[in-house]
C-alpha positions in Angstrom: 89.7 134.0 100.3 87.9 130.9 99.0 84.6 130.4 100.9 84.6 126.6 100.3 88.1 125.6 101.2 91.1 127.5 102.6 94.1 125.5 103.8 95.0 127.8 106.7 91.3 127.9 107.9 91.1 124.1 107.6 94.2 123.7 109.7 92.8 126.0 112.4 89.6 124.0 112.3 91.6 120.8 112.9 93.3 122.4 115.8 90.1 123.7 117.3 88.4 120.3 116.9 91.3 118.6 118.6 90.7 120.6 121.8 87.2 119.1 122.1 87.2 115.8 120.2 90.8 114.9 121.3 89.6 114.2 124.9 87.1 111.6 123.6 89.6 110.1 121.2 92.5 109.8 123.7 90.2 108.5 126.4 88.8 105.8 124.1 92.3 104.9 123.0 93.5 104.4 126.6 90.4 102.2 127.4 91.1 100.2 124.2 94.8 99.6 125.2 93.7 98.5 128.7 91.0 96.1 127.5 93.2 94.6 124.8 96.1 94.1 127.2 93.8 92.5 129.8 92.2 90.1 127.3 95.6 89.1 125.8 96.8 88.3 129.3 93.6 86.3 130.0 93.9 84.2 126.8 97.7 83.9 126.9 98.9 80.3 127.1 100.7 79.7 130.4 103.0 77.1 131.8 101.1 73.8 132.5 98.0 74.9 130.6 96.3 72.9 127.9 97.8 74.0 124.6 96.3 73.6 121.2 98.5 73.7 118.1 98.4 72.9 114.4 100.1 69.8 112.9 103.1 72.0 111.9 103.6 72.8 115.6 102.3 76.3 115.5 100.2 77.4 118.5 96.5 78.1 117.7 95.8 81.7 118.7 92.5 82.2 116.9 91.2 84.5 119.7 93.2 87.3 118.2 90.9 87.4 115.1 87.9 87.9 117.4 89.6 90.6 119.4 90.7 92.4 116.3 87.3 92.6 114.6 85.3 93.1 117.8 87.3 96.0 119.2 88.0 97.4 115.8 84.3 97.8 115.1 83.5 99.3 118.5 86.5 101.7 118.5 85.9 103.3 115.1 82.1 103.3 115.5 82.3 105.1 118.9 84.8 107.6 117.6 82.6 108.3 114.5 79.4 108.4 116.5 80.8 111.0 118.9 82.2 113.4 116.4 79.1 115.5 115.5 77.3 114.8 118.8 77.5 118.5 119.8 75.1 119.4 117.0 72.4 117.7 119.0 72.9 120.0 122.0 71.5 123.5 121.3 74.2 125.6 123.3 77.1 123.6 121.8 75.4 123.5 118.4 75.3 127.3 118.2 79.0 127.5 118.9 79.7 124.8 116.3 77.6 126.5 113.6 79.2 129.9 114.3 82.7 128.5 113.9 84.4 130.5 111.1 84.9 127.5 108.8 83.0 126.3 105.8 80.7 123.3 105.9 83.1 121.5 103.6 86.1 122.2 105.9 84.1 120.9 108.9 83.2 117.8 106.9 86.8 117.2 105.9 87.9 117.6 109.5 85.3 114.9 110.5 86.7 112.5 107.9 90.3 113.3 109.0 89.7 112.4 112.7 87.2 109.6 112.3 88.8 107.8 109.4 92.3 108.9 108.5 93.4 109.2 112.2 91.2 106.7 114.0 91.6 103.7 111.8 95.4 103.7 111.5 95.6 104.5 115.3 93.6 101.3 116.0 95.8 99.2 113.7 98.9 100.7 115.4 97.7 100.1 118.9 96.6 96.5 118.1 99.9 95.8 116.5 101.9 97.1 119.5 99.9 95.0 121.9 100.1 92.0 119.7 103.9 92.4 119.2 104.4 92.6 123.0 102.3 89.5 123.5 104.1 87.5 120.8 107.6 88.5 122.0 106.7 87.3 125.6 105.1 84.1 124.3 108.1 83.2 122.1 110.4 83.8 125.1 108.7 81.0 127.1 108.2 78.6 124.2 110.8 76.1 125.4 109.0 75.7 128.7 105.6 75.4 126.9 107.0 72.8 124.6 108.3 70.8 127.5 104.9 70.6 129.1 103.5 68.9 126.0 106.2 66.6 124.6 109.9 66.9 125.1 110.5 65.8 121.5 108.1 68.5 120.1 109.4 72.0 119.5 106.7 74.5 119.0 107.6 77.0 116.2 107.8 80.7 117.1 104.5 82.6 116.9 104.1 85.3 114.3 102.2 88.6 114.9 98.7 88.6 113.6 99.6 91.0 110.8 102.5 88.9 109.7 100.4 85.8 109.8 97.7 87.3 107.6 100.1 88.8 105.1 102.1 85.6 105.0 99.0 83.6 103.9 98.2 84.2 100.3 94.5 83.3 100.6 94.0 85.5 103.7 95.8 88.5 102.2 93.8 88.1 99.0 90.5 88.2 100.9 91.6 91.1 103.1 92.1 93.4 100.1 88.5 93.0 99.2 87.2 93.8 102.7 89.5 96.8 103.2 86.7 99.3 102.8 84.6 97.9 105.7 86.3 100.1 108.3 85.5 103.2 106.2 81.9 101.9 105.7 81.4 101.6 109.5 83.0 105.1 110.0 80.8 106.7 107.4 77.6 105.0 108.8 78.2 106.2 112.4 79.5 109.6 111.3 76.1 110.1 109.5 74.3 108.9 112.6 76.1 111.5 114.7 75.1 114.3 112.3 71.5 113.0 111.8 70.3 112.1 115.3 70.2 114.7 118.1 70.3 112.2 121.0 71.5 108.6 121.6 73.5 108.7 118.4 75.2 105.4 118.9 72.2 103.4 119.9 69.9 104.7 117.2 72.5 104.3 114.5 73.2 100.7 115.7 69.5 99.8 115.5 69.3 101.2 112.0 72.4 99.3 110.9 71.0 96.0 112.4 67.6 96.5 110.6 69.3 97.5 107.3 71.8 94.6 107.4 69.0 92.1 108.1 66.8 93.3 105.2 69.8 93.7 102.9 71.1 90.3 103.7 67.8 88.7 103.2 67.3 90.5 99.9 70.7 89.6 98.5 70.3 86.0 99.6 66.9 85.7 97.9 68.0 87.6 94.8 71.1 85.4 94.4 69.1 82.2 94.6 66.6 83.5 92.0 69.4 84.7 89.6 71.5 81.5 90.0 68.7 79.0 90.1 69.2 77.7 86.5 72.9 78.6 86.2 75.6 75.9 86.0 78.5 76.5 88.3 81.6 75.9 86.2 84.2 77.3 88.5 83.9 77.8 92.3 87.0 80.0 92.2 85.6 82.4 89.6 82.3 82.6 91.5 84.1 83.5 94.7 86.2 86.1 92.9 83.1 87.7 91.5 81.4 87.8 94.9 84.5 89.5 96.4 84.5 92.1 93.6 80.9 92.9 94.3 81.8 93.3 98.0 84.5 95.9 97.3 82.4 97.7 94.8 79.3 97.8 97.0 81.1 98.9 100.2 83.0 101.6 98.3 79.9 103.0 96.7 77.9 102.8 99.9 80.7 104.6 101.8 80.8 107.4 99.3 77.0 107.7 99.3 76.9 107.9 103.1 79.6 110.5 103.2 77.7 112.6 100.7 74.5 112.4 102.7 76.5 113.4 105.8 77.8 116.5 104.0 74.2 117.4 102.9 73.0 116.9 106.5 75.7 119.3 107.7 74.6 121.9 105.2 71.1 121.6 106.4 72.3 122.1 110.0 74.0 125.3 108.8 70.7 126.6 107.4 
């Protein structure tokens, strides 16, 4: 039997982890659904309320972007920050370390639940809540239109996903920022393996300090490098920046995952 990876042993590890981690995951998911539904109801346009819409008669529902990014960050970061939290508690850590699975299999199980399962789960939950909201809103559009101008017919509202994918510029930019959820996951997954207590708070503080220093460094470096350069094309400059974004986030994510694996091996020792 391979001491590094065995499919049957890996599947047993996934099953075992679900018995413990599944409670945290499902509980967080239920809270997420409740909060999203409550905030959608709060921001939902109602009959007789002040409505804001674009010139093409499409309602402005910009609050959805804020909800998507805000709850997306907190959901995946909480899930990742909770995964290796048992390693910081001696009684539970002993049980975890004595589990008949290799470090690599435990590491892959962590990636499976915190990235491959958690991120699509969030997208699916947000999509379901958004679709339900949009269907209800479109069903009362005639009444909403009448409260503004009887001659004005508000166009049906699209789901947030359809709206982004239907806009060429939005979809173009989204592709370059697609690694950010995995970057957040890898960061807080490392924090859960590295810190013994208060994993989320300590990781969040490190992230804030690092982002502040990195942002300041990048800003100053960019000003120095581009001081004497002539900007011939804004589009090409923006494209280059986006390419640097995807390259940097990808490399940083892989580096953090590698450090997490090394940290797990240290725990085993």
